[in-house]
C-alpha positions as CSV (number, residue, x, y, z in Angstrom):
1,X,-25.7,-4.9,12.6
2,X,-27.2,-3.5,9.5
3,X,-26.5,0.4,8.8
4,X,-30.5,1.4,9.2
5,X,-29.9,-0.5,12.6
6,X,-26.8,1.3,13.5
7,X,-28.2,4.8,12.5
8,X,-31.4,3.7,15.0
9,X,-28.7,2.9,17.6
10,X,-27.3,5.9,17.1
11,X,-30.8,7.9,17.7
12,X,-31.7,6.1,20.8
13,X,-27.8,7.2,22.0
14,X,-28.3,10.7,21.3
15,X,-31.4,11.3,22.5
16,X,-30.5,9.3,25.7
17,X,-27.8,11.7,26.0
18,X,-29.5,14.6,25.2
19,X,-28.8,17.3,28.0
20,X,-26.8,15.2,30.3
21,X,-23.2,15.3,30.8
22,X,-21.5,15.4,34.2
23,X,-17.2,14.7,33.9
24,X,-16.6,13.0,36.8
25,X,-19.5,10.6,37.1
26,X,-20.7,10.0,33.6
27,X,-17.4,10.2,30.8
28,X,-17.1,6.0,31.5
29,X,-20.6,5.2,31.0
30,X,-21.1,7.8,28.1
31,X,-18.4,6.2,26.5
32,X,-18.8,2.3,28.0
33,X,-22.4,2.7,26.1
34,X,-21.5,4.7,22.9
35,X,-19.1,1.7,22.1
36,X,-21.3,-1.1,23.0
37,X,-24.8,-0.1,21.6
38,X,-23.8,2.0,18.6
39,X,-20.2,0.3,17.3
40,X,-21.3,-3.5,18.4
41,X,-18.2,-4.0,21.3
42,X,-18.8,-6.9,23.0
43,X,-16.7,-6.4,26.0
44,X,-16.0,-2.3,26.6
45,X,-14.8,-2.9,29.8
46,X,-11.4,-4.9,28.1
47,X,-11.3,-3.0,25.1
48,X,-11.0,0.8,26.4
49,X,-9.3,2.1,29.4
50,X,-9.9,4.8,31.7
51,X,-7.8,7.1,34.3
52,X,-4.4,5.9,33.1
53,X,-1.7,7.2,34.8
54,X,0.5,10.1,33.7
55,X,3.3,11.9,35.5
56,X,3.9,15.6,34.7
57,X,6.9,17.6,36.4
58,X,5.8,16.4,40.0
59,X,2.0,16.7,39.3
60,X,-0.2,13.3,38.3
61,X,-2.7,13.3,35.4
62,X,-5.2,11.4,34.5
63,X,-6.2,10.1,30.8
64,X,-9.9,10.4,30.9
65,X,-9.6,7.6,27.8
66,X,-7.5,5.9,25.5
67,X,-8.3,2.5,23.4
68,X,-5.1,0.6,22.7
69,X,-6.6,-1.7,19.5
70,X,-6.8,1.8,17.4
71,X,-5.1,4.4,19.2
72,X,-7.5,6.8,20.7
73,X,-7.0,8.9,23.3
74,X,-9.8,10.3,25.0
75,X,-10.1,14.0,26.9
76,X,-13.5,14.4,28.3
77,X,-15.2,17.5,29.9
78,X,-18.5,18.3,31.1
79,X,-21.3,19.5,29.1
80,X,-20.9,23.7,30.1
81,X,-17.4,23.3,28.8
82,X,-16.2,24.9,25.9
83,X,-13.9,22.5,24.2
84,X,-11.9,25.1,22.1
85,X,-11.0,27.3,24.8
86,X,-8.7,27.2,27.6
87,X,-9.6,25.5,31.0
88,X,-7.9,26.6,34.4
89,X,-5.8,23.6,35.4
90,X,-4.9,23.0,38.7
91,X,-1.3,24.8,38.6
92,X,-3.3,27.9,37.3
93,X,-2.1,27.5,33.6
94,X,-5.1,27.7,30.8
95,X,-4.8,24.7,28.5
96,X,-7.7,23.8,25.7
97,X,-8.6,20.2,26.2
98,X,-6.5,19.2,23.2
99,X,-3.2,21.1,25.0
100,X,-4.0,18.8,27.8
101,X,-4.2,15.8,26.1
102,X,-0.5,16.6,24.0
103,X,1.0,17.3,27.9
104,X,-0.4,13.7,28.7
105,X,1.2,12.3,25.0
106,X,4.5,13.7,25.4
107,X,5.1,11.3,28.9
108,X,3.7,8.4,27.3
109,X,6.1,5.6,25.5
110,X,5.9,5.8,21.8
111,X,4.0,2.9,21.5
112,X,1.1,4.5,23.5
113,X,0.8,7.6,21.0
114,X,-2.4,8.0,19.3
115,X,-2.8,7.8,16.3
116,X,-6.4,10.1,17.1
117,X,-7.3,13.0,19.9
118,X,-10.6,13.3,20.9
119,X,-12.2,16.0,23.0
120,X,-15.8,15.7,23.7
121,X,-18.4,17.6,26.0
122,X,-21.0,15.2,25.4
123,X,-22.8,17.2,23.3
124,X,-19.9,17.1,20.8
125,X,-16.6,15.4,19.3
126,X,-13.5,17.4,18.1
127,X,-11.2,14.9,16.6
128,X,-7.7,15.1,16.1
129,X,-5.8,13.2,13.3
130,X,-2.2,13.4,14.6
131,X,-0.8,12.8,11.7
132,X,-1.3,16.4,11.2
133,X,-1.7,17.8,15.2
134,X,-1.8,21.4,13.8
135,X,-4.7,20.7,11.4
136,X,-8.4,22.0,12.4
137,X,-10.3,19.0,14.0
138,X,-13.3,17.3,12.2
139,X,-16.4,18.0,14.4
140,X,-19.1,15.4,14.9
141,X,-22.5,17.0,17.4
142,X,-24.3,14.4,19.6
143,X,-27.7,15.5,17.9
144,X,-26.3,14.2,14.5
145,X,-24.9,11.1,15.3
146,X,-28.0,9.7,13.8
147,X,-26.5,10.2,10.7
148,X,-22.8,11.1,10.7
149,X,-22.2,7.8,13.1
150,X,-19.9,6.6,10.3
151,X,-17.5,9.2,11.0
152,X,-16.5,7.6,14.3
153,X,-15.6,4.2,12.8
154,X,-11.9,5.0,13.8
155,X,-12.7,4.0,16.9
156,X,-13.4,0.2,16.5
157,X,-11.4,-0.3,13.5
158,X,-8.3,-2.0,13.9
159,X,-7.1,-1.5,10.0
160,X,-5.6,-4.8,8.5
161,X,-7.9,-6.9,10.9
162,X,-11.1,-5.7,9.5
163,X,-9.6,-5.5,6.1
164,X,-8.2,-9.1,6.2
165,X,-11.8,-10.3,7.5
166,X,-13.8,-7.7,5.0
167,X,-11.9,-9.8,2.6
168,X,-12.3,-13.4,4.1
169,X,-15.9,-12.8,3.7
170,X,-15.9,-11.0,0.2
171,X,-14.3,-14.5,-1.0
172,X,-16.9,-16.7,1.1
173,X,-19.5,-15.1,-1.1
174,X,-17.9,-15.1,-4.0
175,X,-17.4,-18.7,-3.7
176,X,-21.5,-19.3,-2.7
177,X,-22.5,-17.2,-5.8
178,X,-20.3,-19.1,-7.6
179,X,-21.2,-22.4,-7.1
180,X,-25.1,-21.0,-7.1
181,X,-24.1,-19.9,-10.9
182,X,-23.3,-23.4,-11.9
183,X,-26.5,-25.0,-10.5
184,X,-28.6,-22.7,-12.2
185,X,-27.0,-22.9,-15.4
186,X,-27.8,-26.8,-15.3
187,X,-31.4,-25.6,-15.8
188,X,-31.1,-23.7,-19.0
189,X,-31.9,-25.7,-22.2
190,X,-29.1,-24.1,-24.1
191,X,-26.6,-23.4,-21.2
192,X,-24.0,-22.8,-23.4
193,X,-25.0,-19.9,-26.0
194,X,-24.1,-16.6,-25.4
195,X,-27.3,-15.2,-24.6
196,X,-28.2,-17.6,-21.9
197,X,-24.5,-16.8,-20.0
198,X,-25.4,-12.8,-20.4
199,X,-29.0,-13.4,-18.9
200,X,-27.5,-16.0,-16.1
201,X,-25.0,-13.1,-15.0
202,X,-27.2,-10.0,-15.4
203,X,-29.5,-12.4,-12.9
204,X,-26.7,-13.4,-10.5
205,X,-25.9,-9.5,-10.5
206,X,-29.1,-8.5,-9.5
207,X,-29.6,-11.2,-7.0
208,X,-26.2,-10.1,-5.4
209,X,-27.5,-6.5,-4.8
210,X,-30.9,-7.6,-3.2
211,X,-28.8,-9.7,-0.9
212,X,-27.0,-6.6,0.0
213,X,-30.1,-4.4,-0.3
214,X,-31.6,-6.4,2.5
215,X,-28.5,-6.3,4.7
216,X,-27.7,-2.7,4.6
217,X,-31.3,-1.8,4.9
218,X,-32.5,-0.2,2.0
219,X,-35.6,-2.3,1.3
220,X,-36.9,-0.9,4.7
221,X,-37.4,-3.9,6.5
222,X,-35.3,-7.0,7.7
223,X,-35.8,-10.3,5.2
224,X,-37.7,-8.3,3.0
225,X,-36.2,-10.3,-0.1
226,X,-36.0,-13.3,1.9
227,X,-40.1,-13.9,2.0
228,X,-40.4,-12.0,-0.8
229,X,-38.2,-15.2,-2.4
230,X,-40.1,-17.7,-0.5
231,X,-43.3,-16.4,-1.2
232,X,-42.3,-16.2,-5.3
233,X,-41.3,-19.9,-4.9
234,X,-44.5,-21.4,-2.8
235,X,-46.5,-19.4,-6.4
236,X,-44.6,-21.2,-8.4
237,X,-44.6,-24.2,-6.6
238,X,-48.7,-24.4,-6.7
239,X,-49.2,-23.1,-10.4
240,X,-46.9,-25.7,-11.5
């Protein structure tokens, strides 16, 4: 999925969920749809866990959402709830959603302690980095998700595995560009001249940029550079 395509998916998601949000009836649908449509998770029911039980004193609580691979805990509230204010609990106490999440965390095994906690009321996401749990949370508004979807990328970014895959792709791309470089160099009349090498280096850099621009949506249309390349080659073939 290109950046442009992901932005469009985020826009559609925001439009669908505008002014919707009932905690008990729509929370799971909201998160499954977000992970699938905006972040490309293929098997979301295997990726995220819902309603895990936590025993606090003599009471049983339920964690709204937890993503094991990225260690993200989610505390979901209805659209009418203020995420920064205390909400009445079953025992009569007032806790903010984040304070409620911290009570759950205290009862979890250390291996399941989250890196991030997200409190959400369908129209706003408050993100707490648990490296600094007393710090001010970052906020992402649903209405701005089209432009800020990348700020929730940590939901699916598994760290080392993700970086390893990116490195593998970069190496493969470098090898392909190297082969292309060698083949084009054979077509030059004076392949050993400094001017030839400088010209070819510049051409390859610009070619790689155009390929990246096409994938990321900078050109405005999918396969635009690909189509331009085919048309150019066709015209060149006719003239020759």
